[in-house]
PDB file of N, CA, C, O and CB in Angstrom:
ATOM      1  N   MET A   1       0.816  -1.200   0.000  1.00  0.00           N
ATOM      2  CA  MET A   1       0.000   0.000   0.000  1.00  0.00           C
ATOM      3  C   MET A   1       0.855   1.257   0.000  1.00  0.00           C
ATOM      4  O   MET A   1       0.513   2.240  -0.657  1.00  0.00           O
ATOM      5  CB  MET A   1      -0.926   0.002   1.196  1.00  0.00           C
ATOM      6  N   ALA A   2       1.936   1.235   0.712  1.00  0.00           N
ATOM      7  CA  ALA A   2       2.835   2.389   0.734  1.00  0.00           C
ATOM      8  C   ALA A   2       3.365   2.663  -0.658  1.00  0.00           C
ATOM      9  O   ALA A   2       3.551   3.819  -1.039  1.00  0.00           O
ATOM     10  CB  ALA A   2       3.999   2.159   1.711  1.00  0.00           C
ATOM     11  N   ASN A   3       3.605   1.623  -1.409  1.00  0.00           N
ATOM     12  CA  ASN A   3       4.106   1.774  -2.764  1.00  0.00           C
ATOM     13  C   ASN A   3       3.065   2.458  -3.652  1.00  0.00           C
ATOM     14  O   ASN A   3       3.413   3.317  -4.462  1.00  0.00           O
ATOM     15  CB  ASN A   3       4.492   0.410  -3.344  1.00  0.00           C
ATOM     16  N   ASN A   4       1.791   2.083  -3.507  1.00  0.00           N
ATOM     17  CA  ASN A   4       0.712   2.693  -4.284  1.00  0.00           C
ATOM     18  C   ASN A   4       0.571   4.177  -3.959  1.00  0.00           C
ATOM     19  O   ASN A   4       0.338   4.997  -4.848  1.00  0.00           O
ATOM     20  CB  ASN A   4      -0.613   1.969  -4.018  1.00  0.00           C
ATOM     21  N   LYS A   5       0.715   4.513  -2.681  1.00  0.00           N
ATOM     22  CA  LYS A   5       0.601   5.904  -2.271  1.00  0.00           C
ATOM     23  C   LYS A   5       1.720   6.730  -2.910  1.00  0.00           C
ATOM     24  O   LYS A   5       1.472   7.829  -3.405  1.00  0.00           O
ATOM     25  CB  LYS A   5       0.647   6.023  -0.730  1.00  0.00           C
ATOM     26  N   ALA A   6       2.920   6.218  -2.901  1.00  0.00           N
ATOM     27  CA  ALA A   6       4.054   6.931  -3.496  1.00  0.00           C
ATOM     28  C   ALA A   6       3.839   7.115  -4.988  1.00  0.00           C
ATOM     29  O   ALA A   6       4.141   8.183  -5.521  1.00  0.00           O
ATOM     30  CB  ALA A   6       5.370   6.176  -3.237  1.00  0.00           C
ATOM     31  N   GLU A   7       3.328   6.105  -5.674  1.00  0.00           N
ATOM     32  CA  GLU A   7       3.083   6.223  -7.106  1.00  0.00           C
ATOM     33  C   GLU A   7       2.022   7.267  -7.410  1.00  0.00           C
ATOM     34  O   GLU A   7       2.154   8.015  -8.378  1.00  0.00           O
ATOM     35  CB  GLU A   7       2.669   4.884  -7.680  1.00  0.00           C
ATOM     36  N   SER A   8       0.968   7.330  -6.596  1.00  0.00           N
ATOM     37  CA  SER A   8      -0.084   8.305  -6.835  1.00  0.00           C
ATOM     38  C   SER A   8       0.421   9.718  -6.562  1.00  0.00           C
ATOM     39  O   SER A   8       0.013  10.662  -7.239  1.00  0.00           O
ATOM     40  CB  SER A   8      -1.306   7.997  -5.965  1.00  0.00           C
ATOM     41  N   GLU A   9       1.296   9.870  -5.587  1.00  0.00           N
ATOM     42  CA  GLU A   9       1.862  11.183  -5.311  1.00  0.00           C
ATOM     43  C   GLU A   9       2.752  11.636  -6.465  1.00  0.00           C
ATOM     44  O   GLU A   9       2.738  12.808  -6.841  1.00  0.00           O
ATOM     45  CB  GLU A   9       2.659  11.159  -3.999  1.00  0.00           C
ATOM     46  N   VAL A  10       3.506  10.730  -7.011  1.00  0.00           N
ATOM     47  CA  VAL A  10       4.359  11.052  -8.141  1.00  0.00           C
ATOM     48  C   VAL A  10       3.505  11.447  -9.342  1.00  0.00           C
ATOM     49  O   VAL A  10       3.831  12.400 -10.050  1.00  0.00           O
ATOM     50  CB  VAL A  10       5.272   9.862  -8.491  1.00  0.00           C
ATOM     51  N   THR A  11       2.421  10.722  -9.572  1.00  0.00           N
ATOM     52  CA  THR A  11       1.533  11.020 -10.687  1.00  0.00           C
ATOM     53  C   THR A  11       0.922  12.403 -10.531  1.00  0.00           C
ATOM     54  O   THR A  11       0.860  13.169 -11.493  1.00  0.00           O
ATOM     55  CB  THR A  11       0.433   9.964 -10.794  1.00  0.00           C
ATOM     56  N   ILE A  12       0.472  12.727  -9.329  1.00  0.00           N
ATOM     57  CA  ILE A  12      -0.111  14.044  -9.080  1.00  0.00           C
ATOM     58  C   ILE A  12       0.953  15.115  -9.278  1.00  0.00           C
ATOM     59  O   ILE A  12       0.693  16.144  -9.902  1.00  0.00           O
ATOM     60  CB  ILE A  12      -0.711  14.126  -7.651  1.00  0.00           C
ATOM     61  N   SER A  13       2.123  14.882  -8.762  1.00  0.00           N
ATOM     62  CA  SER A  13       3.203  15.849  -8.895  1.00  0.00           C
ATOM     63  C   SER A  13       3.563  16.051 -10.365  1.00  0.00           C
ATOM     64  O   SER A  13       3.749  17.182 -10.813  1.00  0.00           O
ATOM     65  CB  SER A  13       4.436  15.392  -8.099  1.00  0.00           C
ATOM     66  N   ASP A  14       3.659  14.956 -11.112  1.00  0.00           N
ATOM     67  CA  ASP A  14       3.960  15.079 -12.540  1.00  0.00           C
ATOM     68  C   ASP A  14       2.857  15.847 -13.262  1.00  0.00           C
ATOM     69  O   ASP A  14       3.136  16.665 -14.139  1.00  0.00           O
ATOM     70  CB  ASP A  14       4.139  13.689 -13.174  1.00  0.00           C
ATOM     71  N   SER A  15       1.620  15.585 -12.898  1.00  0.00           N
ATOM     72  CA  SER A  15       0.495  16.274 -13.519  1.00  0.00           C
ATOM     73  C   SER A  15       0.546  17.767 -13.211  1.00  0.00           C
ATOM     74  O   SER A  15       0.294  18.593 -14.088  1.00  0.00           O
ATOM     75  CB  SER A  15      -0.837  15.674 -13.040  1.00  0.00           C
ATOM     76  N   GLU A  16       0.869  18.112 -11.979  1.00  0.00           N
ATOM     77  CA  GLU A  16       0.979  19.527 -11.609  1.00  0.00           C
ATOM     78  C   GLU A  16       2.129  20.189 -12.349  1.00  0.00           C
ATOM     79  O   GLU A  16       2.016  21.334 -12.785  1.00  0.00           O
ATOM     80  CB  GLU A  16       1.172  19.679 -10.093  1.00  0.00           C
ATOM     81  N   ASP A  17       3.238  19.467 -12.490  1.00  0.00           N
ATOM     82  CA  ASP A  17       4.370  20.001 -13.237  1.00  0.00           C
ATOM     83  C   ASP A  17       3.984  20.247 -14.691  1.00  0.00           C
ATOM     84  O   ASP A  17       4.360  21.262 -15.277  1.00  0.00           O
ATOM     85  CB  ASP A  17       5.566  19.045 -13.157  1.00  0.00           C
ATOM     86  N   ASP A  18       3.230  19.310 -15.270  1.00  0.00           N
ATOM     87  CA  ASP A  18       2.774  19.477 -16.651  1.00  0.00           C
ATOM     88  C   ASP A  18       1.868  20.691 -16.779  1.00  0.00           C
ATOM     89  O   ASP A  18       1.988  21.463 -17.731  1.00  0.00           O
ATOM     90  CB  ASP A  18       2.040  18.222 -17.131  1.00  0.00           C
ATOM     91  N   ASP A  19       0.956  20.862 -15.816  1.00  0.00           N
ATOM     92  CA  ASP A  19       0.056  22.020 -15.840  1.00  0.00           C
ATOM     93  C   ASP A  19       0.850  23.318 -15.711  1.00  0.00           C
ATOM     94  O   ASP A  19       0.590  24.291 -16.418  1.00  0.00           O
ATOM     95  CB  ASP A  19      -0.990  21.920 -14.708  1.00  0.00           C
ATOM     96  N   ASN A  20       1.821  23.317 -14.797  1.00  0.00           N
ATOM     97  CA  ASN A  20       2.653  24.515 -14.625  1.00  0.00           C
ATOM     98  C   ASN A  20       3.430  24.814 -15.898  1.00  0.00           C
ATOM     99  O   ASN A  20       3.543  25.970 -16.306  1.00  0.00           O
ATOM    100  CB  ASN A  20       3.625  24.339 -13.441  1.00  0.00           C
ATOM    101  N   TYR A  21       3.963  23.776 -16.522  1.00  0.00           N
ATOM    102  CA  TYR A  21       4.709  23.956 -17.764  1.00  0.00           C
ATOM    103  C   TYR A  21       3.812  24.540 -18.852  1.00  0.00           C
ATOM    104  O   TYR A  21       4.208  25.466 -19.560  1.00  0.00           O
ATOM    105  CB  TYR A  21       5.310  22.620 -18.229  1.00  0.00           C
ATOM    106  N   VAL A  22       2.627  24.008 -18.980  1.00  0.00           N
ATOM    107  CA  VAL A  22       1.689  24.488 -20.007  1.00  0.00           C
ATOM    108  C   VAL A  22       1.323  25.943 -19.737  1.00  0.00           C
ATOM    109  O   VAL A  22       1.264  26.751 -20.664  1.00  0.00           O
ATOM    110  CB  VAL A  22       0.408  23.609 -20.043  1.00  0.00           C
ATOM    111  N   GLN A  23       1.077  26.280 -18.469  1.00  0.00           N
ATOM    112  CA  GLN A  23       0.746  27.662 -18.127  1.00  0.00           C
ATOM    113  C   GLN A  23       1.910  28.597 -18.452  1.00  0.00           C
ATOM    114  O   GLN A  23       1.710  29.673 -19.017  1.00  0.00           O
ATOM    115  CB  GLN A  23       0.377  27.772 -16.640  1.00  0.00           C
ATOM    116  N   LEU A  24       3.121  28.184 -18.093  1.00  0.00           N
ATOM    117  CA  LEU A  24       4.288  29.006 -18.383  1.00  0.00           C
ATOM    118  C   LEU A  24       4.507  29.151 -19.886  1.00  0.00           C
ATOM    119  O   LEU A  24       4.844  30.232 -20.370  1.00  0.00           O
ATOM    120  CB  LEU A  24       5.527  28.409 -17.730  1.00  0.00           C
ATOM    121  N   LEU A  25       4.316  28.064 -20.615  1.00  0.00           N
ATOM    122  CA  LEU A  25       4.477  28.113 -22.065  1.00  0.00           C
ATOM    123  C   LEU A  25       3.438  29.034 -22.695  1.00  0.00           C
ATOM    124  O   LEU A  25       3.759  29.809 -23.597  1.00  0.00           O
ATOM    125  CB  LEU A  25       4.370  26.706 -22.665  1.00  0.00           C
ATOM    126  N   ASP A  26       2.202  28.953 -22.228  1.00  0.00           N
ATOM    127  CA  ASP A  26       1.149  29.838 -22.739  1.00  0.00           C
ATOM    128  C   ASP A  26       1.484  31.300 -22.444  1.00  0.00           C
ATOM    129  O   ASP A  26       1.336  32.163 -23.309  1.00  0.00           O
ATOM    130  CB  ASP A  26      -0.216  29.470 -22.120  1.00  0.00           C
ATOM    131  N   ALA A  27       1.935  31.570 -21.221  1.00  0.00           N
ATOM    132  CA  ALA A  27       2.299  32.941 -20.852  1.00  0.00           C
ATOM    133  C   ALA A  27       3.452  33.437 -21.708  1.00  0.00           C
ATOM    134  O   ALA A  27       3.452  34.582 -22.161  1.00  0.00           O
ATOM    135  CB  ALA A  27       2.672  33.023 -19.363  1.00  0.00           C
ATOM    136  N   PHE A  28       4.438  32.570 -21.927  1.00  0.00           N
ATOM    137  CA  PHE A  28       5.571  32.952 -22.778  1.00  0.00           C
ATOM    138  C   PHE A  28       5.109  33.264 -24.193  1.00  0.00           C
ATOM    139  O   PHE A  28       5.528  34.262 -24.778  1.00  0.00           O
ATOM    140  CB  PHE A  28       6.625  31.835 -22.806  1.00  0.00           C
ATOM    141  N   ASN A  29       4.253  32.422 -24.742  1.00  0.00           N
ATOM    142  CA  ASN A  29       3.763  32.640 -26.106  1.00  0.00           C
ATOM    143  C   ASN A  29       2.972  33.940 -26.220  1.00  0.00           C
ATOM    144  O   ASN A  29       3.091  34.654 -27.216  1.00  0.00           O
ATOM    145  CB  ASN A  29       2.894  31.464 -26.549  1.00  0.00           C
ATOM    146  N   GLU A  30       2.168  34.250 -25.210  1.00  0.00           N
ATOM    147  CA  GLU A  30       1.418  35.505 -25.208  1.00  0.00           C
ATOM    148  C   GLU A  30       2.370  36.692 -25.172  1.00  0.00           C
ATOM    149  O   GLU A  30       2.191  37.667 -25.902  1.00  0.00           O
ATOM    150  CB  GLU A  30       0.453  35.560 -24.010  1.00  0.00           C
ATOM    151  N   MET A  31       3.383  36.600 -24.317  1.00  0.00           N
ATOM    152  CA  MET A  31       4.353  37.687 -24.214  1.00  0.00           C
ATOM    153  C   MET A  31       5.132  37.840 -25.517  1.00  0.00           C
ATOM    154  O   MET A  31       5.443  38.958 -25.930  1.00  0.00           O
ATOM    155  CB  MET A  31       5.317  37.439 -23.044  1.00  0.00           C
ATOM    156  N   HIS A  32       5.443  36.734 -26.156  1.00  0.00           N
ATOM    157  CA  HIS A  32       6.179  36.780 -27.422  1.00  0.00           C
ATOM    158  C   HIS A  32       5.344  37.456 -28.501  1.00  0.00           C
ATOM    159  O   HIS A  32       5.867  38.269 -29.264  1.00  0.00           O
ATOM    160  CB  HIS A  32       6.580  35.362 -27.870  1.00  0.00           C
ATOM    161  N   GLN A  33       4.065  37.136 -28.578  1.00  0.00           N
ATOM    162  CA  GLN A  33       3.175  37.774 -29.550  1.00  0.00           C
ATOM    163  C   GLN A  33       3.061  39.269 -29.277  1.00  0.00           C
ATOM    164  O   GLN A  33       3.084  40.078 -30.204  1.00  0.00           O
ATOM    165  CB  GLN A  33       1.782  37.122 -29.516  1.00  0.00           C
ATOM    166  N   GLU A  34       2.939  39.633 -28.006  1.00  0.00           N
ATOM    167  CA  GLU A  34       2.844  41.046 -27.638  1.00  0.00           C
ATOM    168  C   GLU A  34       4.148  41.772 -27.998  1.00  0.00           C
ATOM    169  O   GLU A  34       4.120  42.919 -28.446  1.00  0.00           O
ATOM    170  CB  GLU A  34       2.536  41.197 -26.120  1.00  0.00           C
ATOM    171  N   GLU A  35       5.273  41.107 -27.803  1.00  0.00           N
ATOM    172  CA  GLU A  35       6.568  41.699 -28.137  1.00  0.00           C
ATOM    173  C   GLU A  35       6.654  41.970 -29.636  1.00  0.00           C
ATOM    174  O   GLU A  35       7.174  43.004 -30.056  1.00  0.00           O
ATOM    175  CB  GLU A  35       7.721  40.773 -27.691  1.00  0.00           C
ATOM    176  N   LYS A  36       6.146  41.042 -30.437  1.00  0.00           N
ATOM    177  CA  LYS A  36       6.157  41.247 -31.896  1.00  0.00           C
ATOM    178  C   LYS A  36       5.340  42.481 -32.267  1.00  0.00           C
ATOM    179  O   LYS A  36       5.770  43.289 -33.090  1.00  0.00           O
ATOM    180  CB  LYS A  36       5.600  39.999 -32.630  1.00  0.00           C
ATOM    181  N   LYS A  37       4.160  42.625 -31.658  1.00  0.00           N
ATOM    182  CA  LYS A  37       3.312  43.790 -31.936  1.00  0.00           C
ATOM    183  C   LYS A  37       4.021  45.080 -31.528  1.00  0.00           C
ATOM    184  O   LYS A  37       3.992  46.069 -32.260  1.00  0.00           O
ATOM    185  CB  LYS A  37       1.962  43.669 -31.196  1.00  0.00           C
ATOM    186  N   LEU A  38       4.660  45.061 -30.349  1.00  0.00           N
ATOM    187  CA  LEU A  38       5.346  46.253 -29.869  1.00  0.00           C
ATOM    188  C   LEU A  38       6.556  46.587 -30.736  1.00  0.00           C
ATOM    189  O   LEU A  38       6.859  47.761 -30.947  1.00  0.00           O
ATOM    190  CB  LEU A  38       5.776  46.064 -28.421  1.00  0.00           C
ATOM    191  N   ALA A  39       7.243  45.580 -31.234  1.00  0.00           N
ATOM    192  CA  ALA A  39       8.392  45.821 -32.108  1.00  0.00           C
ATOM    193  C   ALA A  39       7.939  46.492 -33.398  1.00  0.00           C
ATOM    194  O   ALA A  39       8.605  47.403 -33.890  1.00  0.00           O
ATOM    195  CB  ALA A  39       9.129  44.501 -32.419  1.00  0.00           C
ATOM    196  N   ILE A  40       6.821  46.052 -33.947  1.00  0.00           N
ATOM    197  CA  ILE A  40       6.291  46.664 -35.172  1.00  0.00           C
ATOM    198  C   ILE A  40       5.898  48.114 -34.905  1.00  0.00           C
ATOM    199  O   ILE A  40       6.218  49.005 -35.692  1.00  0.00           O
ATOM    200  CB  ILE A  40       5.072  45.866 -35.706  1.00  0.00           C
ATOM    201  N   ALA A  41       5.207  48.343 -33.797  1.00  0.00           N
ATOM    202  CA  ALA A  41       4.799  49.706 -33.442  1.00  0.00           C
ATOM    203  C   ALA A  41       6.024  50.585 -33.208  1.00  0.00           C
ATOM    204  O   ALA A  41       6.040  51.746 -33.618  1.00  0.00           O
ATOM    205  CB  ALA A  41       3.900  49.695 -32.185  1.00  0.00           C
ATOM    206  N   ASN A  42       7.037  50.047 -32.559  1.00  0.00           N
ATOM    207  CA  ASN A  42       8.258  50.797 -32.291  1.00  0.00           C
ATOM    208  C   ASN A  42       8.948  51.191 -33.588  1.00  0.00           C
ATOM    209  O   ASN A  42       9.386  52.331 -33.736  1.00  0.00           O
ATOM    210  CB  ASN A  42       9.207  49.981 -31.415  1.00  0.00           C
ATOM    211  N   ASN A  43       9.046  50.263 -34.520  1.00  0.00           N
ATOM    212  CA  ASN A  43       9.673  50.573 -35.807  1.00  0.00           C
ATOM    213  C   ASN A  43       8.891  51.638 -36.568  1.00  0.00           C
ATOM    214  O   ASN A  43       9.477  52.511 -37.209  1.00  0.00           O
ATOM    215  CB  ASN A  43       9.790  49.307 -36.658  1.00  0.00           C
ATOM    216  N   LEU A  44       7.582  51.562 -36.494  1.00  0.00           N
ATOM    217  CA  LEU A  44       6.746  52.567 -37.151  1.00  0.00           C
ATOM    218  C   LEU A  44       7.002  53.945 -36.550  1.00  0.00           C
ATOM    219  O   LEU A  44       7.154  54.929 -37.273  1.00  0.00           O
ATOM    220  CB  LEU A  44       5.254  52.199 -37.030  1.00  0.00           C
ATOM    221  N   LEU A  45       7.047  54.005 -35.234  1.00  0.00           N
ATOM    222  CA  LEU A  45       7.278  55.285 -34.564  1.00  0.00           C
ATOM    223  C   LEU A  45       8.685  55.818 -34.833  1.00  0.00           C
ATOM    224  O   LEU A  45       8.872  57.028 -34.958  1.00  0.00           O
ATOM    225  CB  LEU A  45       7.056  55.138 -33.060  1.00  0.00           C
ATOM    226  N   LYS A  46       9.664  54.940 -34.922  1.00  0.00           N
ATOM    227  CA  LYS A  46      11.021  55.378 -35.254  1.00  0.00           C
ATOM    228  C   LYS A  46      11.052  55.990 -36.650  1.00  0.00           C
ATOM    229  O   LYS A  46      11.721  56.998 -36.877  1.00  0.00           O
ATOM    230  CB  LYS A  46      12.013  54.198 -35.163  1.00  0.00           C
ATOM    231  N   GLY A  47      10.330  55.380 -37.580  1.00  0.00           N
ATOM    232  CA  GLY A  47      10.260  55.919 -38.932  1.00  0.00           C
ATOM    233  C   GLY A  47       9.623  57.298 -38.954  1.00  0.00           C
ATOM    234  O   GLY A  47      10.102  58.200 -39.641  1.00  0.00           O
ATOM    235  N   LYS A  48       8.550  57.461 -38.207  1.00  0.00           N
ATOM    236  CA  LYS A  48       7.890  58.763 -38.132  1.00  0.00           C
ATOM    237  C   LYS A  48       8.806  59.806 -37.506  1.00  0.00           C
ATOM    238  O   LYS A  48       8.859  60.952 -37.952  1.00  0.00           O
ATOM    239  CB  LYS A  48       6.590  58.657 -37.332  1.00  0.00           C
ATOM    240  N   LEU A  49       9.528  59.391 -36.463  1.00  0.00           N
ATOM    241  CA  LEU A  49      10.456  60.313 -35.807  1.00  0.00           C
ATOM    242  C   LEU A  49      11.540  60.755 -36.779  1.00  0.00           C
ATOM    243  O   LEU A  49      11.874  61.938 -36.832  1.00  0.00           O
ATOM    244  CB  LEU A  49      11.088  59.659 -34.566  1.00  0.00           C
ATOM    245  N   ARG A  50      12.100  59.811 -37.557  1.00  0.00           N
ATOM    246  CA  ARG A  50      13.115  60.160 -38.549  1.00  0.00           C
ATOM    247  C   ARG A  50      12.569  61.160 -39.563  1.00  0.00           C
ATOM    248  O   ARG A  50      13.252  62.114 -39.936  1.00  0.00           O
ATOM    249  CB  ARG A  50      13.613  58.902 -39.268  1.00  0.00           C
ATOM    250  N   TRP A  51      11.341  60.936 -40.001  1.00  0.00           N
ATOM    251  CA  TRP A  51      10.717  61.840 -40.966  1.00  0.00           C
ATOM    252  C   TRP A  51      10.585  63.241 -40.376  1.00  0.00           C
ATOM    253  O   TRP A  51      10.907  64.230 -41.034  1.00  0.00           O
ATOM    254  CB  TRP A  51       9.335  61.308 -41.394  1.00  0.00           C
ATOM    255  N   HIS A  52      10.107  63.321 -39.123  1.00  0.00           N
ATOM    256  CA  HIS A  52       9.938  64.620 -38.470  1.00  0.00           C
ATOM    257  C   HIS A  52      11.280  65.327 -38.261  1.00  0.00           C
ATOM    258  O   HIS A  52      11.386  66.538 -38.455  1.00  0.00           O
ATOM    259  CB  HIS A  52       9.227  64.445 -37.126  1.00  0.00           C
ATOM    260  N   VAL A  53      12.295  64.568 -37.868  1.00  0.00           N
ATOM    261  CA  VAL A  53      13.621  65.160 -37.667  1.00  0.00           C
ATOM    262  C   VAL A  53      14.150  65.696 -38.990  1.00  0.00           C
ATOM    263  O   VAL A  53      14.675  66.808 -39.045  1.00  0.00           O
ATOM    264  CB  VAL A  53      14.608  64.122 -37.069  1.00  0.00           C
ATOM    265  N   ASN A  54      14.014  64.911 -40.056  1.00  0.00           N
ATOM    266  CA  ASN A  54      14.481  65.370 -41.368  1.00  0.00           C
ATOM    267  C   ASN A  54      13.722  66.610 -41.825  1.00  0.00           C
ATOM    268  O   ASN A  54      14.316  67.537 -42.375  1.00  0.00           O
ATOM    269  CB  ASN A  54      14.331  64.256 -42.407  1.00  0.00           C
ATOM    270  N   THR A  55      12.424  66.629 -41.602  1.00  0.00           N
ATOM    271  CA  THR A  55      11.610  67.789 -41.962  1.00  0.00           C
ATOM    272  C   THR A  55      12.052  69.011 -41.168  1.00  0.00           C
ATOM    273  O   THR A  55      12.190  70.101 -41.723  1.00  0.00           O
ATOM    274  CB  THR A  55      10.114  67.503 -41.718  1.00  0.00           C
ATOM    275  N   LEU A  56      12.272  68.832 -39.880  1.00  0.00           N
ATOM    276  CA  LEU A  56      12.709  69.935 -39.027  1.00  0.00           C
ATOM    277  C   LEU A  56      14.073  70.459 -39.468  1.00  0.00           C
ATOM    278  O   LEU A  56      14.295  71.669 -39.503  1.00  0.00           O
ATOM    279  CB  LEU A  56      12.764  69.487 -37.560  1.00  0.00           C
ATOM    280  N   MET A  57      14.976  69.558 -39.800  1.00  0.00           N
ATOM    281  CA  MET A  57      16.295  69.988 -40.258  1.00  0.00           C
ATOM    282  C   MET A  57      16.188  70.786 -41.554  1.00  0.00           C
ATOM    283  O   MET A  57      16.906  71.769 -41.737  1.00  0.00           O
ATOM    284  CB  MET A  57      17.214  68.776 -40.459  1.00  0.00           C
ATOM    285  N   GLY A  58      15.301  70.372 -42.447  1.00  0.00           N
ATOM    286  CA  GLY A  58      15.079  71.113 -43.687  1.00  0.00           C
ATOM    287  C   GLY A  58      14.527  72.496 -43.422  1.00  0.00           C
ATOM    288  O   GLY A  58      14.955  73.469 -44.042  1.00  0.00           O
ATOM    289  N   ILE A  59      13.594  72.587 -42.521  1.00  0.00           N
ATOM    290  CA  ILE A  59      12.997  73.889 -42.183  1.00  0.00           C
ATOM    291  C   ILE A  59      14.029  74.791 -41.525  1.00  0.00           C
ATOM    292  O   ILE A  59      14.074  75.989 -41.806  1.00  0.00           O
ATOM    293  CB  ILE A  59      11.780  73.709 -41.250  1.00  0.00           C
ATOM    294  N   GLN A  60      14.871  74.220 -40.639  1.00  0.00           N
ATOM    295  CA  GLN A  60      15.915  75.016 -39.994  1.00  0.00           C
ATOM    296  C   GLN A  60      16.916  75.537 -41.024  1.00  0.00           C
ATOM    297  O   GLN A  60      17.394  76.666 -40.922  1.00  0.00           O
ATOM    298  CB  GLN A  60      16.640  74.184 -38.924  1.00  0.00           C
ATOM    299  N   LYS A  61      17.226  74.704 -42.012  1.00  0.00           N
ATOM    300  CA  LYS A  61      18.144  75.123 -43.069  1.00  0.00           C
ATOM    301  C   LYS A  61      17.542  76.275 -43.864  1.00  0.00           C
ATOM    302  O   LYS A  61      18.228  77.255 -44.156  1.00  0.00           O
ATOM    303  CB  LYS A  61      18.474  73.943 -44.003  1.00  0.00           C
ATOM    304  N   GLU A  62      16.274  76.163 -44.211  1.00  0.00           N
ATOM    305  CA  GLU A  62      15.581  77.234 -44.932  1.00  0.00           C
ATOM    306  C   GLU A  62      15.569  78.519 -44.118  1.00  0.00           C
ATOM    307  O   GLU A  62      15.789  79.605 -44.656  1.00  0.00           O
ATOM    308  CB  GLU A  62      14.147  76.813 -45.269  1.00  0.00           C
ATOM    309  N   LEU A  63      15.311  78.392 -42.819  1.00  0.00           N
ATOM    310  CA  LEU A  63      15.275  79.558 -41.941  1.00  0.00           C
ATOM    311  C   LEU A  63      16.638  80.226 -41.895  1.00  0.00           C
ATOM    312  O   LEU A  63      16.728  81.452 -41.956  1.00  0.00           O
ATOM    313  CB  LEU A  63      14.829  79.161 -40.527  1.00  0.00           C
ATOM    314  N   SER A  64      17.694  79.439 -41.790  1.00  0.00           N
ATOM    315  CA  SER A  64      19.053  79.994 -41.768  1.00  0.00           C
ATOM    316  C   SER A  64      19.362  80.721 -43.069  1.00  0.00           C
ATOM    317  O   SER A  64      19.967  81.792 -43.058  1.00  0.00           O
ATOM    318  CB  SER A  64      20.088  78.883 -41.529  1.00  0.00           C
ATOM    319  N   GLU A  65      18.944  80.137 -44.192  1.00  0.00           N
ATOM    320  CA  GLU A  65      19.172  80.774 -45.499  1.00  0.00           C
ATOM    321  C   GLU A  65      18.413  82.103 -45.598  1.00  0.00           C
ATOM    322  O   GLU A  65      18.940  83.086 -46.119  1.00  0.00           O
ATOM    323  CB  GLU A  65      18.737  79.827 -46.645  1.00  0.00           C
ATOM    324  N   GLU A  66      17.194  82.126 -45.105  1.00  0.00           N
ATOM    325  CA  GLU A  66      16.403  83.369 -45.143  1.00  0.00           C
ATOM    326  C   GLU A  66      17.022  84.426 -44.258  1.00  0.00           C
ATOM    327  O   GLU A  66      17.022  85.604 -44.615  1.00  0.00           O
ATOM    328  CB  GLU A  66      14.953  83.110 -44.707  1.00  0.00           C
ATOM    329  N   LYS A  67      17.559  84.028 -43.093  1.00  0.00           N
ATOM    330  CA  LYS A  67      18.204  85.006 -42.209  1.00  0.00           C
ATOM    331  C   LYS A  67      19.442  85.589 -42.852  1.00  0.00           C
ATOM    332  O   LYS A  67      19.734  86.772 -42.676  1.00  0.00           O
ATOM    333  CB  LYS A  67      18.569  84.367 -40.872  1.00  0.00           C
ATOM    334  N   GLU A  68      20.182  84.771 -43.603  1.00  0.00           N
ATOM    335  CA  GLU A  68      21.401  85.250 -44.269  1.00  0.00           C
ATOM    336  C   GLU A  68      21.065  86.242 -45.375  1.00  0.00           C
ATOM    337  O   GLU A  68      21.853  87.146 -45.655  1.00  0.00           O
ATOM    338  CB  GLU A  68      22.199  84.070 -44.847  1.00  0.00           C
ATOM    339  N   LYS A  69      19.915  86.085 -45.999  1.00  0.00           N
ATOM    340  CA  LYS A  69      19.506  86.977 -47.078  1.00  0.00           C
ATOM    341  C   LYS A  69      19.237  88.392 -46.561  1.00  0.00           C
ATOM    342  O   LYS A  69      19.460  89.367 -47.279  1.00  0.00           O
ATOM    343  CB  LYS A  69      18.260  86.425 -47.773  1.00  0.00           C
ATOM    344  N   LYS A  70      18.772  88.504 -45.356  1.00  0.00           N
ATOM    345  CA  LYS A  70      18.371  89.815 -44.802  1.00  0.00           C
ATOM    346  C   LYS A  70      19.540  90.585 -44.325  1.00  0.00           C
ATOM    347  O   LYS A  70      19.384  91.703 -43.833  1.00  0.00           O
ATOM    348  CB  LYS A  70      17.395  89.655 -43.674  1.00  0.00           C
TER     349      LYS A  70
END
């Protein structure tokens, strides 16, 4: 009987470990998907920032040229 009890405890423990593993794997997969979305959004925002910086630099150059004319 002691042997049966030990086997059932091992089975329960293995089952809990499997459940924990599945939960951790699911959480990891969710975080990975969210990271992909954030990476895409980040790249988009970096592109917009580059565009704005380039536009600002162009406007500053024009302003400097106009000041030199006066």
